[in-house]
N, C-alpha and C positions, 0 to 999 in steps of 0.2 A: 452583420453577422448573418450566417448563413443559419435559415430556417430549418431547425432538421426534425420535429416532430416527435411521437413517441417510439421510444424505441427501449431495448432490453442487453443486459449486459451476454456476449456470446460466451458460451465457455461448451467445451469438448463433449460435457457430459449431455448436454439438451440442443448441439448441435442441429439433429432432428428437427426437432420439437419448434426450434426458432424458426428454420427455412419454411415449415407449413404454418406460422402462426399470423393470422389476418391484421391487416394494420399496424405494421413493422416498417414504420421508418427508415431504422436507422441501428445499429448494435454498435458496441463498444466491445473490443478484446482485449486483455492486460496483454501489454507492449512486448513484455518479457517471456511470453509464452508464443511468440509469433517467429518465423524464419521467414526473413525476406522472400530468398532465393526457394522454397519450399510451402508457400502458403497452403492453409488447411481448405479442403476441395471445399467443404462447408461455405467459409468467408470467398473463396472465389465464386461460388452460384449466388452467393448474396451480393458480391458486387456485380456481376454480368445483370442482375436483375433491376440493378440500379441502386440498392440500398447502400446507405451510407456505412463507411466503416470506420470507426476513431479509435485507435490506440491509444491506449491507459498507461502508462508508465509508475510504476510502484517503487524503483529503486535508485533512481536520480539522487534524492535525498539536498534537495535544491534549499532545504531547511538549515543543512548543516555546516559548518565551520568551514572547510573547505569547500575549492574550487570545483563545480562540477565537473566528472571526469570525461577527458574529452572521449574515449571509446565506447562509454553509455550511450553520449550527446550523439555523436555516429551512427547507434545502432538504431536509437531514437527514430532518428529522421530517416535510416531507411526504411524503417517500416512504415511510416507517414507515406514514404514517395509510392511503396512500392504495392498499399492498400489503397492509393488518390483517395488520400485523407483529408479534408477543408481543415482540419484543426489537429493537434493532437496534447494532451492533459496529462499532471503530473500534480506531486501534491504540497503543498505547505507542510512539511516536516523535513526532521532527519530522521536517517535509517543506519547510521555509523558512526562512529566517534572515536578520539584516539588518534595514534600515527605521529605526523611528523611535527604537528604544532604543540602538543603536549611532551615530547618525546618520552610515549608511554604504547603499547598495544593495540592494535588497531581492532577495533570491536565491532561487531556486526551485530544491528539489534535484531532483526529478521521480521521486523514489524514497522510500522509509521508511530514514531513518538514528536509530540508535540514540540514546538517551539519558544522560547522565553516569549511573552509580549513585550518586548523592550527595544530601545530603539539602536541599539546594538545590534540584536538578531536583524533589525528590520533591515539597519543597513548592507548588512552581509545577506539577506535575502535577496533584495533590490539588487545586489552586484550580482548574484546568483542567475538569479531571472534574466539579467540585460545576458550575461552567455548566454544560455541556452536559447534565450530568443534568435540571437545572433547565429547559432549553430542551425535553427531548426527551418526547414522549407517552408512552412506553415505558422500559423499561429500558436502559441501557446495559451493553453489554458490552466489554472493552477485550484485545486481543491483545499476547502477547509476540512480537518481532517474529527473523527474522535479523538475523545482522549478519558482516559480514567486518573490522570495525573495532574493536580497545577503549582507552575513554576509560581516560588514568591518572588515578591518584589517587580511584579509585573508592571508596567506602566500604560499600556490602554486594554482597550474594551477588543472580543474580536473584532465586533465591527470598523473601531478605528485602525486596527492593526491594518486590515485589510482593504479601507478607504485608499488609506497611506500610501499602500502597495501598489493599486492600480493607479493612483494620480501621478507617480514616482514613477511608474515600469510601462504603463499602459496595456499593462497585460490584463488577460482575462479571466476569468472568474467561472469554475465548475464549482456552485452550492451544493453543498448536500445535505439535507431538510433533515434526514435522519439522525446527522452526524450532530446539526442542531441541539435535538433533542437530547441525544448523549450527553453532549456539552452541560444543558438544563440540568440534568438530573445530577450528574459527576460531580460538576462544577457550579451548581447554581447562578448561571446564566442565563437569560432570558432572551429565547429564539427571536421575539417580537421586536426587542429591542436590536439586536443586531439586525434583523433586517431593515430597521429604520436607520442604523448610522451607516449600512454596506451602501457603495456603488451599485444598484442592482441593477442599471441600465447597463453596467460591464458583465453578466452574466452570459456564459455561454449556453449551458446548460445547468441540467438540474439533477442531482442523484434521489433517489428513493430507496430505500432498505427497510429489514424488519433487525429487532434484537428483540432480546429479556431481559427482565432486571432479578438481580440477586443479591437479596442483602444490601438491597438500598444502591446497589453500583449495575448502570444499566452498559449491558456489554451487547456493539454493533455486531451481529455476530452474520450477517445474511443469510442467515440460514434459516428466519424464521419469518413467518408473513408479514406483511405490511401493518401497523399496529395504526388505530387510527388517531393515535395522537401524533403522530408524524405524517398523517394526511394531513390534519389540524395545520400544522407547521406548513405543509404545500399549501396550503389552502390560504395561510397569510402573505408567502412570496406572492402565489397568483394575484392578491389581490392586490400588491403594490406594482408589478410587472410582469405582464406575459411573457415568459422564458421562452426561450429558441426551440428548447430542447427539453424534455424530460426524459430521464432513464431507468428502468426499475432493476436493482443490482439484485444477483441471487448467484451463492459463490458454492454453496453445496447444502444436503439434505434437500434435496429439488424434487418438487412435486409434481403432481399427474400435470402435463400441459394445460388443461382446464382450467387449474385454480392460478397458475400463470397469466392465464389470460383475464380472468375477473381481479387479478391486481391490476394490471394493465389500462383494463375498463373503468375499475375505481380511480387510478391516476389519473386518466383524459377527464373524467367527470369532474375531481376534483377540482385540476385543472379552469376547465370552461366554469365551476360555478365560482369562483376565485376571480375571476377574471369579470363576471358580469359586477359583483359588489366593488369593482376597481375605481379609483378616483379619475382627477384627473391625469393624465401622462406624466412621470417622473420627467424632471426638467433634466440633462445632460449636464452631471456633475465631472467627469473627466473630458482627459483628450486621450487619441487612442495613438499618438507616437512618444516612443518614451524621450526623454532629454538627452542631449548629448551625455555622451560618456565623462564628459568634463565635469559636468557639474553633481556626479556621483563623489559623496565624502570617501575621505580615503578608510579602506577597511581591513588596512594590518592589521592595528592596534584590537575592533572589535572582532574580527577572525579571531585572534587570538585568547580572547575574555571569553567569547562563546566557545571557543573549543576546548576549554580547560573547565567549562560548567556542566556543557553535554557532556565528554568522557566521565568526568565526575557521576553523574547521574546514571549514563549508562552502565556503569562498571558498578555503580550498586545494584542496579536492577537484575545482570546477567553473569556476575564476578563475585558477587556477596560482600563487598565493599563497603563500607559504613555509609549510610546515609547523610548524601548529603545536608548542611543544616538548612529547617525551613521546612524541606518538606512533609508531609504527611506521613508517615512509616507504614500505618497499618493501610493506606493506598498504594505506598509504592510497593508491602506484599503483594496484593492483590495484582499488581502491573507484573510484577515477576513470573508469578504465577503463571497469568496469560499468556508472555511471550517464551513462557517454557513447553508451556501445551500448545502451542502454537508451534513452535520446532521438530514437536514429535509429531505433530499432525501432518505437517510437510514435509518430513523427512522421510516421512512413510507416507507418502504422495510419489517423491522423488523417486523412492527405493522401496517398492510396495513388496521385495521381496523380504526385507526385514523384519516388518511384523508378521508376515507368516512364517516364516525362518524361527523366531522367537514365541509366534502364539503368543498365550495369554500375559506373557511377561514382556511384551516389548516397550509395552507403557511405562511400565514402573521403573523397568529399566534405563531406561530415554529419559526419563526424570532425575534420576540421581546421576545419571553422566552430565546432561545438562547442569548440574547444581554447580558443578567441580571446571564445567569445559564449555568456557564462552564461546559463541559462534566466531569464526576471524574470518571465513572466506566461502560465504555462499551454502547452499543448503547441499549440495552434492559432494563437498569436500565433509561437509559436518556429517553425513551419510557413512562415509570410510573413517572418519574422526571415532564413530560411533562402535562402530564393526571392531576397529580395533581397540578400544576401551574394552569392549566386551570380551574380543580374546585373548588379551596380553593381561587380561585385570584380575584373574582368575574368577569370573561373573558365571561362569558355564561348567553345570557337573553333565548335563548328558550329550555322549557321544555323539549322536546322529545328529543332536544340534550343533555343537562344533563344528561337527564336518560340513553341516550346509553352510555356517556362517565364513568357515575357512575358502569353502571354493565360492564362496561369493566374493569376498574382497581380494582373493587373490589374482579373480579372474579383473578385478574393477580396479586394484590398486597400482597397475602401472601403464605405460601411455600404448600399450598395444593388448588387446585378447592376451589369456595365458599362452596357444598355443602357439601365437604368432610372435614371443618373445623372444630376444634371443639368452635373456636369462632366466631360460623356464626351468633351465635344473636345478637352478638354486630358489628358485620359488616352489618348485616341489620337495625341496631339503625345506624350506619353510615350512609347508605345511605337515609336511611328516612331526616337525617339532610340534605345531599345532596340537596337532591329533595324540600325541602324548600328554599333552598339560591334563 
């Protein structure tokens, strides 16, 4: 496995600072935010300096019941090739449910949700990872996620689940030590046991990030400093194996560059101290070659069973349907609020005009909308649907706000800008109707 060194998550908000930071060996960019034909100039300059760039996907949903979408796989492959990346990464998670396998509406979570650690889920995940491996031009590594909720009736620990996954597919692992700590607080799982059970020699690299605890729940925010307890999990891992790469994640609430540099220094020192206490090198337990397709179990029935359980859970989280049997209702309510809050935040970034137009009422109005309107087609469509909800639902009294929102919606709700649309006359008539409401 390529030695990556110490890296940081590249984000547009800190792009200039990242370019100036000393000791940055590599960066990771959210794959869906990178256009292969129009790479950000900052990433181009980093590549020209010899800095490795790894695309990190968030939308494949490899842990979902459906086969991975061919178009999404092609997009991820194109980003890896455009960036000259040695590998790509994704998550052990599902992000959508419903659809053809359940004869129900397809719902989007807008977030990474945990898969049940069952034989059915493992069979489907292995099949999906093989499909992804065949479609990608470079090796794939998959990340353990943070979770607020636990599935009832799980058959394996996290370490056992990851061990079997690697054993059956040869996939590499991206281990997030902050997520191991999150699952310790939220699900009572011992990080040391997980590290003992998983195949550490399969690690491609490691994530480190901050979060916070509220009312006994740890929130993996990526917006807070890395706490000592997470560095402690990193030290545990480094005492077992020296990871090829370690990366600091920060997605918002960005501090001054000097603070990020201090965190990177702490991460380097933790890895070095952990390596000094390491015992004998781990004996390889897995091979790097996936088994032949014929060795894989039939996944049709497993996909069907998994689809039904995931659809029931996601519907309870985003559409207010009854909580499936065996789940903690209180914890599901926390997860539901977190999903709605994240939708509000992301839509506010995708369409920053909406919080400006609605001012102080944006978040409250969006959360009311999210309560009865599940996301079905991504954040950009969600922004338009929200604007329609506000305009046509009688939620506006201020004529100036209505005018601003209707102008925004009309300009974006068609295939071309309003000024170039053949149906401009109809749109103007619609606008007049809206303004009279």
